N, C-alpha and C positions, 0 to 999 in steps of 0.2 A: 424403497431405494433398491436399485439393482445391485447385483454382486459387483459388477465392474465399477459402479460409482462408489460403493463402499470401499473397495480396495484402492481406487485412485485417491480417495480421501486419506487412506492410511499410508500412502506412498512415502511421505516424509519420515514417518516413524520407522517404516521398514528399511529405508535407506540408512537412517541413523544407526539402527541396530546392526545392519550388515557392515557398515564401515567401522563401527566400534569393535565388532568381532574381528574384522580384518586387521585392525591395529594391534590386537592382542591374541595372536594365534597360539594354540596349545596343541601339542602332539597327543597321539592316542593314549588313553587312560590317564592323561594329565589334564584333562579339560575342566579343571576346577572352577576357574573364573567363568568360563563359557557356560558351564552348567548353572552357576549362580545367576547369570544374566537371563538365561532362558527361563529358569524357575520363577524369577521375580516377575517377568512379563506374564507368564501363564497364570500365576496366582492372581495377578491384577485383573485378568480377564475372567476369572471365576472358575478355573479348572482345579481339580484335585490333582496335585502333583506328587508322584512317588519317585524318590531318588535312590541312587545307590546300585542300580542294576549295572553290571559290568563296570563297577566302581564309580564312573562319572556319568553314566547314562541316566535318563529319566523318562517317565511316561506321564503324559497329561491326559486326564479322563474327564469327559463331560457327558452327562446323561440328560436326555430330554424325552418326555412322553413315557409311554409304556412298552414301546417296541423292544423285541428281544434280539434284533439283529445288531451286529457290532462291526466296526471297520477300524483298521489300523493304517496309519500313514507314517512313513519313516523319513526322517532327515538325518544325514550324517553331520557330525559337528567338529571333527578333528582337522588339523592342519598338517603340513608336510615339512620335513627337515630341509628346506630350501632357503637360500638367502635371496630376499626380494630385490628386484631390480626395476620396479615400476616407476620410482620417483614420485609416487602419489603423495598428496598431503596427508593421507590416512594410511600410508604404508606401514608395514609391520614395525613395531617398536622392539621386537625381539630378534636380534641377529640370528640367522640360521633357521628361522622358523617362518612359515608363510602359508597363507590360505591360497595355494596355487591350484586348487581343484574345484573351488567354488562352493565348498561346504558352508562357508559363511553366508553365501546367497541362499543355499538350500534351507538353512536354519531360519534366516530372516523371512523367507518365503512362507515357511510353514507357520511361523509365528503370526504373520499377517493373516493367513487363513484361519488360524486359531481365534484371533480376535473377531473376524467376520462371522465365523460359525457361532461363536458365543453371543454376539450381538443379534444375529438374525434368528437363531434357534428354530430354523426351518427344517427340522429333522425329527425322526422318531426312533430312538434307539441309543446306542452308546458309541462315542468316538474316543479312540485311543490314539494320541499323537506320540510317536516314539522318536525320541532324540537320542541317537545312537553314537557312542564314541568309537574310536579306533577302527574306522573302516580301512584306513590306509596301511595298517601294519599288523595289529594283533587280533583281527577278526572279532570286533566288538559285537557284531550281529550274532555270531555263534555263541559267544559268551552269554549274551542276554537270553538267548533261547535255552541254553543249558541251565541258566539260573531261574528258569521257570517263567519267562516272559509271557507266553501264551496260556500258561496255567493261571497266572495271576491276572492277566488282561486278555480274556478270550476275544479272538477276532475271527469273524467269518471269512474275511479276506484282508490282505495287506497289500499296500501299494508304495512305490518309491519312484522318484525320477532323478535324472542327472542332467545338468546343463551341458550343452555341447557347442562350443564356440565355432566349430566347423560347419554347423548346420544353419540354414537360413533362420533368421529371427522368428520365434514363435512357432516353428515347425515341430510337430509331434512325430517322433520316429519310434515305431513299435515293431514287435516281432513275437509271434507265438512260438513256444518252444525255446531252445537255447538262444540266449542273446549275449551272454558274456562267458568267457572261457574259464575252465579250471586252470590254476597256476601252481606249478611245483618248481623246486630248485634242487639241483644236484651239485654238490661240492666234491670234486675229484682231486685227490692228492696222489701224485705220482712220486714214488720213493725210489731214488737212484743212489749212485755213489759219486760224490763230488770230487773235484781235484783241480789240477792246473789246466788252464785252457790250452797250453802247448802240448799236453800229453793226454789227449782224449781217450787213447787206448787203455789208459789205466782207470777210466771212470765208466759209470753207467749214466749217460746224459739224459736227465728227465725232461729237458727242453725238447729234444728230438722226439722222444717218446710222446710227450704231451702234444706236440704238433701233429703227430700221427693220429692221436686220439681225436683232436679237434677235427681233422679232415674226415675221419671215419664217422664221426657223429653226424656229418652232413648227409650221410646215406640213409639215415633212419627214416626221415620223412619221404624221401624220394624212392626208397626201395623196400621199406618194411610196413608202411602205413598206406591204406587205400587212398587213392587220389582224391576221393570225394569226402574224406574225413578231415576237416580243418585241424591242422596241427602245426605247431612251431617249436623248433629246438634252436635256441640261440646261445652261443658261447659269448657271454658278456664280460668275462674276465679271465685273463691268463697271466699269472705272476710267477716269475722264477728268475733267480740270479741277481747280481748286483754290479758286475764288471765284465769287460770283454775277455779277461784272462782267467776267469774263474768259472768252472763248471759247477753249478749248484748241486746239492743233494736232493732237492725237492722242487716240485712244480705244483701249483694249485690252479685249477680250472673251475670256474663257476658257470653253470648252465641253467638258463631259464627255459621252462617247458610249459607249453599251453596246449590244451586239448578240450574236447567236449564229451566224447563217448567214454564211459568208465572202462570198457574193455581196451580201448586204444590207450587210455591212461596207464593201465597195467602193462601193456606191451612196451610203451615208451620207457618205463622204469626198467623193465627186464632188459631191453636192448642197450640202454645207456650203461647199466651195470656190466653187462657182458662185454661190450666194446672196450670199456675202460680197463677191465681186468685182463682180458685176452690180449689187447694191444700191448699192455705193460709186460705181460708174460712173454710175448714174442720178442721183446727187447731185453729180456733177462731181469726185469724189474717187477715191482708190485704196485698196485693201485688200490686205494680205498675209496669208497663212494658213500658220502653222507647224503642220503636222498630224503628231502622233506616235502611232504604234501601240504600245500597251503589251501587256498580257497577252492571249493567245488565250483562246477559250472553253474551259472545262473540260468535257470530254466523257467520260463513263464508258463502260466496256465491259460488254456484257450478261452474259457468263459470270461475271466477277468480281463484278458487282453482285448477280447471282442467288446467288452463293456467300455473300456477306456477308448478304444478306437471310435465307437459310435458316439460317445460323449464328446470326444475331441472334434469330430466332424461338425457336430452341432455347435460346439464352442468356438471353433476357429475357422471352420470351412473345410471342405474336402481337399482344397488345394494346399492346405497346411498340414495334412496328415499323410504320412508315407509308411509303408511296410518295408522294413529292411530286407534286402535280398539275401543278405548273409549276416551272421552274428559278428560281434566285435571280438577281437582276440585279447582285449583287456579283461580284467577280473573284478569281481564285486562280491563282498561278503553278504549282501542282501540274499544271496543264494541260500543261506541257511534259514532265513525267514520263509522263503518260498518252498523249502523242503518241509517246513512245519505247517504251513498254511497256504491255501490257494491265494494267488495274487499275480501281479505283473510289475515289471520294471521297464521304464521307457526313458527316452531322451527328449529334451526340450531345447530346440535350437536357440542360441543366443548370439549369433553373429552380429557384430556391430559395425564392422568395417574391414577393409582388406588387410589392415595391419594388426588384426587381432592375433594374440598369441594362443598357442595350444594349451591344453590342460597340462599341469606339472612344469610349465615353463616359468622361469623367474620373472618374466615380464607379463605374465597373465593377470587379468583383472576381471572379475565377474561383472557382467553387464547388468547394471541396476534396473534398466528398463524392463528386464524380465521378471522382476519381483511381483508386480501386480498381475502379470499373466499367470504365473505359476500359482500364486495365492488364490486367484479367482478360480482357477481350474480345480484346485484341491477343495475349495468351498463347494463348487458345483458337484464334484464327485461325492462328497459326503451327503449333500442334500438329495442327490439322485439315488445313491445306494440305500440311504435311510429315509426314503420318502415318507413324509408325514401323511397319515391317512391311507 
């Protein structure tokens, strides 16, 4: 039986799993029920399941033959704090929580592959299927690596994919080198002196100062960073005051920062701190900057990217495989697995129609037709990487 036939026969089960997970979304490091569902299926397929990494993460291991090579494939399992607006019969039953990024689909897809890999046993070596929590918030991948993921489950290479509703259905989109940005956040607090709106001369207005800081921040990318270094500095929040006749004593500005090059990342922090502090000083005020570095850039390895590209061409046809001209400015904590082991991260197009919603939209829904495609590709990748004989 071919892989495609095997996975088509498993389609009803994969859809049922996906929709069950969709109905019961859980946020990062809270995926208790999700982890239970995953473990139950994997154990029924014959995998050795190890639980508890990064609290709710788990790894499923299957060994066949005498080969020493090993492969790791990751699926993220967490949901988002979004109130669902799809109106689906299987919509989230938990207000304020939703699978708006397709991690329910990634999980069902890898479970479908797990079943096919176990049934076919057409490989020689060790398979580690990594079900990772907290991709969206707490860096579950980093936690798993720090807790000894690859010491306990050695992998010669690791792979992950993400569905993309904006790409044509079944299209593989790859890129050697950087594919997702590093993400940081700066919280700037401007400290002034409040007072009556009719007597501004008696105050130090943090709103005026904050507005100046916001405008000055716009010069970092255009005047301090090389034009060919992809960089984003976004002021996403500016809060101050409560009424037209009150000048507040404080203003708070939240800035999102995206970059790829570590040197550029350092320069961005230096410039943001300098601008906030010096602009405030020029107005007779002070500013504090709480600068948090979150996920590192996701950087693919050439050999593994070439492997996926060649396999994808054989799997789907050359017309369904594209090399991305530029990286995405979004972020992904699979970066930490790629820093620890060779591997690659790629996108799989899931466009179903013109009215498809984007990822993180309250009306988004994973395209179930993508389940057998992704599951079949994961199965082929395992069998190719761990070729028997």
